[in-house]
C-alpha positions in Angstrom: 20.4 -9.4 -20.9 17.3 -7.3 -20.4 19.1 -4.3 -21.8 20.1 -6.3 -24.9 16.5 -7.3 -25.5 15.2 -3.8 -25.0 17.9 -2.4 -27.4 16.9 -4.9 -30.0 13.3 -3.8 -29.6 14.3 -0.1 -29.8 16.3 -0.7 -33.0 13.3 -2.3 -34.7 11.4 1.0 -34.2 14.2 3.3 -35.4 14.4 4.7 -38.9 16.5 2.9 -41.5 20.2 3.6 -41.1 20.0 4.6 -37.4 21.0 2.1 -34.7 21.1 2.5 -31.0 24.1 0.8 -29.3 25.0 0.1 -25.7 27.9 2.5 -24.9 28.9 1.2 -21.5 27.9 -2.3 -20.4 28.2 -2.6 -16.7 27.1 -6.3 -16.5 30.6 -7.4 -15.4 30.9 -4.6 -12.8 27.5 -5.5 -11.3 28.2 -9.2 -11.2 31.5 -8.6 -9.4 29.8 -6.2 -7.0 27.2 -8.8 -6.2 29.9 -11.4 -5.7 31.7 -9.1 -3.3 28.6 -8.5 -1.3 27.9 -12.2 -1.0 31.5 -12.9 0.1 31.3 -10.0 2.7 28.0 -11.2 4.1 29.3 -14.7 4.5 32.6 -13.5 6.2 30.6 -11.1 8.3 28.2 -13.8 9.5 31.0 -16.1 10.4 32.8 -13.3 12.2 29.7 -12.4 14.2 29.2 -16.0 15.2 32.8 -16.4 16.3 32.8 -13.1 18.3 29.5 -13.9 19.9 30.9 -17.4 20.9 33.9 -15.7 22.4 31.9 -13.3 24.4 29.0 -15.6 25.3 31.0 -18.8 25.8 28.2 -20.9 24.4 27.9 -22.0 20.7 24.2 -22.5 21.0 23.7 -18.9 22.4 26.0 -17.6 19.6 24.0 -19.4 16.9 20.7 -18.3 18.3 21.8 -14.7 18.5 23.2 -14.8 15.0 19.9 -16.2 13.6 18.4 -12.8 14.6 20.3 -11.1 11.8 18.2 -12.3 8.8 15.0 -11.6 10.6 16.2 -8.1 11.6 17.2 -7.4 8.1 13.7 -8.3 6.9 12.2 -5.8 9.4 14.9 -3.2 8.6 14.2 -3.3 4.9 10.5 -3.2 5.4 10.7 -0.2 7.6 13.2 1.5 5.3 10.9 1.0 2.3 7.9 2.3 4.2 9.8 5.4 5.4 11.6 5.9 2.1 15.1 5.7 3.7 17.9 5.0 1.3 19.8 1.7 1.8 23.3 2.9 2.3 26.0 1.3 4.4 25.5 3.6 7.4 21.8 3.1 7.7 22.0 -0.7 7.3 24.9 -1.1 9.7 23.3 1.1 12.3 19.9 -0.5 12.1 20.8 -4.1 11.8 24.1 -5.0 13.4 24.4 -2.2 15.9 20.9 -2.1 17.5 19.4 -5.6 16.8 22.4 -7.7 17.8 23.0 -5.7 21.0 19.3 -6.2 21.8 19.5 -9.9 21.1 22.6 -10.4 23.3 21.1 -8.4 26.2 
């Protein structure tokens, strides 16, 4: 929607007979990608809780350990922004789920 507003503003400033148009609208693609990420995060969180429960044998300990994930993500993103590290799958997976969960379990 923001692109459509900006295009309307740009078209007002163009000479008569010239119109700028959006060639490739990726709104649907982005919406589907965000939906996939939400779904994967929910499934991942449930899977982490189940696996932690199986290994720890205590639902309270599993939930407590799983609650570390959002907090660790906050600190991970903060550090990545400060250090200008790109947020790709490898860096997020290694920093959050690999190191932080292991530390919380131990």
